MARSEVO-290490 format. One record per atom (N, C-alpha, C): atom name; x negated, y negated, z; residue number from 1. Coordinates in steps of 0.02 Angstrom, whole numbers, plus 50000, padded with zeros to 5 digits. Each point is the difference from the previous one (the first is absolute). Layout:
N
<rec name="CA" x="X" y="Y" z="Z" resi="NUM"/>
...
END
This chain:
61
<rec name="N" x="51693" y="47749" z="48217" resi="1"/>
<rec name="CA" x="50077" y="49995" z="50015" resi="1"/>
<rec name="C" x="50015" y="49928" z="50019" resi="1"/>
<rec name="N" x="50007" y="49988" z="50070" resi="2"/>
<rec name="CA" x="50020" y="49933" z="50017" resi="2"/>
<rec name="C" x="49941" y="49951" z="50013" resi="2"/>
<rec name="N" x="50007" y="49944" z="49961" resi="3"/>
<rec name="CA" x="49945" y="49957" z="50016" resi="3"/>
<rec name="C" x="50010" y="49955" z="50062" resi="3"/>
<rec name="N" x="49951" y="49990" z="50038" resi="4"/>
<rec name="CA" x="50010" y="49956" z="50059" resi="4"/>
<rec name="C" x="49957" y="49940" z="49987" resi="4"/>
<rec name="N" x="50038" y="49940" z="50007" resi="5"/>
<rec name="CA" x="49967" y="49939" z="49985" resi="5"/>
<rec name="C" x="49997" y="49956" z="50071" resi="5"/>
<rec name="N" x="49944" y="49979" z="50019" resi="6"/>
<rec name="CA" x="49994" y="49958" z="50055" resi="6"/>
<rec name="C" x="50019" y="49932" z="49993" resi="6"/>
<rec name="N" x="50038" y="49972" z="50038" resi="7"/>
<rec name="CA" x="50019" y="49927" z="49995" resi="7"/>
<rec name="C" x="49956" y="49963" z="50054" resi="7"/>
<rec name="N" x="49968" y="49953" z="49968" resi="8"/>
<rec name="CA" x="49954" y="49954" z="50043" resi="8"/>
<rec name="C" x="50046" y="49941" z="50028" resi="8"/>
<rec name="N" x="49999" y="49996" z="50062" resi="9"/>
<rec name="CA" x="50038" y="49942" z="50032" resi="9"/>
<rec name="C" x="49954" y="49938" z="49997" resi="9"/>
<rec name="N" x="50034" y="49945" z="49986" resi="10"/>
<rec name="CA" x="49961" y="49944" z="49998" resi="10"/>
<rec name="C" x="49975" y="49982" z="50069" resi="10"/>
<rec name="N" x="49939" y="49962" z="50001" resi="11"/>
<rec name="CA" x="49971" y="49982" z="50062" resi="11"/>
<rec name="C" x="49991" y="49920" z="49998" resi="11"/>
<rec name="N" x="50022" y="49968" z="50057" resi="12"/>
<rec name="CA" x="49989" y="49932" z="50010" resi="12"/>
<rec name="C" x="49928" y="49977" z="49992" resi="12"/>
<rec name="N" x="49987" y="49951" z="49953" resi="13"/>
<rec name="CA" x="49936" y="49976" z="49991" resi="13"/>
<rec name="C" x="49972" y="49969" z="50061" resi="13"/>
<rec name="N" x="50044" y="49967" z="50041" resi="14"/>
<rec name="CA" x="49978" y="49965" z="50055" resi="14"/>
<rec name="C" x="49985" y="50040" z="50063" resi="14"/>
<rec name="N" x="50042" y="50045" z="50020" resi="15"/>
<rec name="CA" x="49997" y="50044" z="50062" resi="15"/>
<rec name="C" x="49983" y="50076" z="49990" resi="15"/>
<rec name="N" x="50001" y="50021" z="49928" resi="16"/>
<rec name="CA" x="49985" y="50067" z="49982" resi="16"/>
<rec name="C" x="50047" y="50051" z="50033" resi="16"/>
<rec name="N" x="50062" y="49980" z="50013" resi="17"/>
<rec name="CA" x="50050" y="50046" z="50020" resi="17"/>
<rec name="C" x="50044" y="50021" z="49940" resi="17"/>
<rec name="N" x="50023" y="50064" z="50007" resi="18"/>
<rec name="CA" x="50044" y="50023" z="49943" resi="18"/>
<rec name="C" x="50065" y="49962" z="49999" resi="18"/>
<rec name="N" x="50025" y="49981" z="49940" resi="19"/>
<rec name="CA" x="50056" y="49966" z="49990" resi="19"/>
<rec name="C" x="50059" y="50053" z="49984" resi="19"/>
<rec name="N" x="50050" y="50017" z="50041" resi="20"/>
<rec name="CA" x="50048" y="50049" z="49985" resi="20"/>
<rec name="C" x="50049" y="49971" z="49953" resi="20"/>
<rec name="N" x="50032" y="50044" z="49960" resi="21"/>
<rec name="CA" x="50055" y="49978" z="49953" resi="21"/>
<rec name="C" x="50056" y="49965" z="50037" resi="21"/>
<rec name="N" x="50024" y="49949" z="49967" resi="22"/>
<rec name="CA" x="50061" y="49969" z="50030" resi="22"/>
<rec name="C" x="49978" y="49941" z="50047" resi="22"/>
<rec name="N" x="49939" y="49987" z="50010" resi="23"/>
<rec name="CA" x="49982" y="49949" z="50041" resi="23"/>
<rec name="C" x="49990" y="49932" z="49960" resi="23"/>
<rec name="N" x="50002" y="49943" z="50041" resi="24"/>
<rec name="CA" x="50004" y="49938" z="49964" resi="24"/>
<rec name="C" x="49927" y="49977" z="49991" resi="24"/>
<rec name="N" x="49964" y="50032" z="49949" resi="25"/>
<rec name="CA" x="49931" y="49987" z="49984" resi="25"/>
<rec name="C" x="50004" y="49966" z="49929" resi="25"/>
<rec name="N" x="49936" y="49981" z="49981" resi="26"/>
<rec name="CA" x="49991" y="49966" z="49934" resi="26"/>
<rec name="C" x="49937" y="50024" z="49967" resi="26"/>
<rec name="N" x="50002" y="50004" z="49938" resi="27"/>
<rec name="CA" x="49939" y="50015" z="49956" resi="27"/>
<rec name="C" x="49995" y="49945" z="49952" resi="27"/>
<rec name="N" x="49935" y="49988" z="49979" resi="28"/>
<rec name="CA" x="49986" y="49957" z="49944" resi="28"/>
<rec name="C" x="49926" y="50006" z="49972" resi="28"/>
<rec name="N" x="49988" y="49987" z="49942" resi="29"/>
<rec name="CA" x="49931" y="50004" z="49979" resi="29"/>
<rec name="C" x="49960" y="49941" z="50036" resi="29"/>
<rec name="N" x="49930" y="50017" z="50009" resi="30"/>
<rec name="CA" x="49953" y="49953" z="50029" resi="30"/>
<rec name="C" x="50005" y="49933" z="49958" resi="30"/>
<rec name="N" x="50014" y="49947" z="50041" resi="31"/>
<rec name="CA" x="50005" y="49929" z="49964" resi="31"/>
<rec name="C" x="49933" y="49987" z="49964" resi="31"/>
<rec name="N" x="49944" y="50027" z="50020" resi="32"/>
<rec name="CA" x="49934" y="49985" z="49969" resi="32"/>
<rec name="C" x="49988" y="50037" z="49939" resi="32"/>
<rec name="N" x="49999" y="50071" z="50011" resi="33"/>
<rec name="CA" x="49972" y="50041" z="49948" resi="33"/>
<rec name="C" x="50060" y="50041" z="49958" resi="33"/>
<rec name="N" x="50058" y="50002" z="50038" resi="34"/>
<rec name="CA" x="50055" y="50032" z="49969" resi="34"/>
<rec name="C" x="49993" y="50080" z="49992" resi="34"/>
<rec name="N" x="49947" y="50028" z="50020" resi="35"/>
<rec name="CA" x="49987" y="50068" z="49985" resi="35"/>
<rec name="C" x="50023" y="50049" z="50059" resi="35"/>
<rec name="N" x="50018" y="49971" z="50055" resi="36"/>
<rec name="CA" x="50007" y="50041" z="50063" resi="36"/>
<rec name="C" x="50075" y="49981" z="50022" resi="36"/>
<rec name="N" x="50039" y="50048" z="50020" resi="37"/>
<rec name="CA" x="50062" y="49981" z="50024" resi="37"/>
<rec name="C" x="49995" y="49992" z="50081" resi="37"/>
<rec name="N" x="50017" y="49938" z="50018" resi="38"/>
<rec name="CA" x="50002" y="49988" z="50076" resi="38"/>
<rec name="C" x="50062" y="50018" z="50028" resi="38"/>
<rec name="N" x="49995" y="50040" z="50056" resi="39"/>
<rec name="CA" x="50063" y="50018" z="50034" resi="39"/>
<rec name="C" x="49997" y="49965" z="50065" resi="39"/>
<rec name="N" x="50058" y="49976" z="50027" resi="40"/>
<rec name="CA" x="50008" y="49964" z="50064" resi="40"/>
<rec name="C" x="50057" y="50021" z="50036" resi="40"/>
<rec name="N" x="49996" y="50025" z="50061" resi="41"/>
<rec name="CA" x="50056" y="50023" z="50042" resi="41"/>
<rec name="C" x="50035" y="49939" z="50026" resi="41"/>
<rec name="N" x="50062" y="50011" z="50026" resi="42"/>
<rec name="CA" x="50037" y="49943" z="50018" resi="42"/>
<rec name="C" x="49968" y="49965" z="50063" resi="42"/>
<rec name="N" x="49971" y="50032" z="50049" resi="43"/>
<rec name="CA" x="49968" y="49966" z="50049" resi="43"/>
<rec name="C" x="49941" y="49958" z="49985" resi="43"/>
<rec name="N" x="49953" y="50032" z="49954" resi="44"/>
<rec name="CA" x="49943" y="49958" z="49976" resi="44"/>
<rec name="C" x="50024" y="49938" z="49958" resi="44"/>
<rec name="N" x="50053" y="50006" z="49961" resi="45"/>
<rec name="CA" x="50026" y="49940" z="49969" resi="45"/>
<rec name="C" x="50029" y="49949" z="50049" resi="45"/>
<rec name="N" x="50039" y="50031" z="50049" resi="46"/>
<rec name="CA" x="50029" y="49952" z="50047" resi="46"/>
<rec name="C" x="49951" y="49957" z="50044" resi="46"/>
<rec name="N" x="49946" y="50034" z="50019" resi="47"/>
<rec name="CA" x="49946" y="49972" z="50039" resi="47"/>
<rec name="C" x="49948" y="49964" z="49961" resi="47"/>
<rec name="N" x="50009" y="50001" z="49932" resi="48"/>
<rec name="CA" x="49945" y="49969" z="49958" resi="48"/>
<rec name="C" x="49929" y="50028" z="50005" resi="48"/>
<rec name="N" x="49993" y="50062" z="50011" resi="49"/>
<rec name="CA" x="49935" y="50036" z="50009" resi="49"/>
<rec name="C" x="49970" y="49998" z="49932" resi="49"/>
<rec name="N" x="49932" y="49991" z="50004" resi="50"/>
<rec name="CA" x="49958" y="50001" z="49936" resi="50"/>
<rec name="C" x="50001" y="50069" z="49967" resi="50"/>
<rec name="N" x="49989" y="49994" z="49934" resi="51"/>
<rec name="CA" x="49985" y="50065" z="49965" resi="51"/>
<rec name="C" x="49938" y="49985" z="49952" resi="51"/>
<rec name="N" x="49966" y="50052" z="49984" resi="52"/>
<rec name="CA" x="49946" y="49993" z="49960" resi="52"/>
<rec name="C" x="49996" y="50052" z="49945" resi="52"/>
<rec name="N" x="49993" y="49976" z="49933" resi="53"/>
<rec name="CA" x="50002" y="50045" z="49946" resi="53"/>
<rec name="C" x="49941" y="50042" z="50000" resi="53"/>
<rec name="N" x="50009" y="50068" z="49995" resi="54"/>
<rec name="CA" x="49940" y="50042" z="50002" resi="54"/>
<rec name="C" x="49956" y="49997" z="49936" resi="54"/>
<rec name="N" x="50027" y="49974" z="49944" resi="55"/>
<rec name="CA" x="49965" y="49991" z="49938" resi="55"/>
<rec name="C" x="49961" y="49941" z="49994" resi="55"/>
<rec name="N" x="50027" y="49939" z="50019" resi="56"/>
<rec name="CA" x="49961" y="49934" z="49987" resi="56"/>
<rec name="C" x="49986" y="49964" z="50064" resi="56"/>
<rec name="N" x="50027" y="50025" z="50058" resi="57"/>
<rec name="CA" x="49983" y="49965" z="50060" resi="57"/>
<rec name="C" x="50044" y="49941" z="50015" resi="57"/>
<rec name="N" x="50050" y="49982" z="49960" resi="58"/>
<rec name="CA" x="50043" y="49944" z="50007" resi="58"/>
<rec name="C" x="50041" y="50008" z="50066" resi="58"/>
<rec name="N" x="50009" y="49953" z="50044" resi="59"/>
<rec name="CA" x="50036" y="49996" z="50054" resi="59"/>
<rec name="C" x="50062" y="49954" z="50004" resi="59"/>
<rec name="N" x="50048" y="50025" z="50021" resi="60"/>
<rec name="CA" x="50063" y="49959" z="50003" resi="60"/>
<rec name="C" x="50041" y="50008" z="50063" resi="60"/>
<rec name="N" x="50048" y="49951" z="50005" resi="61"/>
<rec name="CA" x="50046" y="50010" z="50063" resi="61"/>
<rec name="C" x="50052" y="50045" z="49986" resi="61"/>
END
């Protein structure tokens, strides 16, 4: 009958917190490998916290 689909909320690559819809976050492919989408919440962007690509290990501000 009814199909139930789970929606996965994005998680900040820097702080591992869930990014709720409508927040001022950003997403972009890893600048090194391009295979992983990096998500960054507003606070991590604002404070320049590092992120690390889980695929290639690239770190960025």
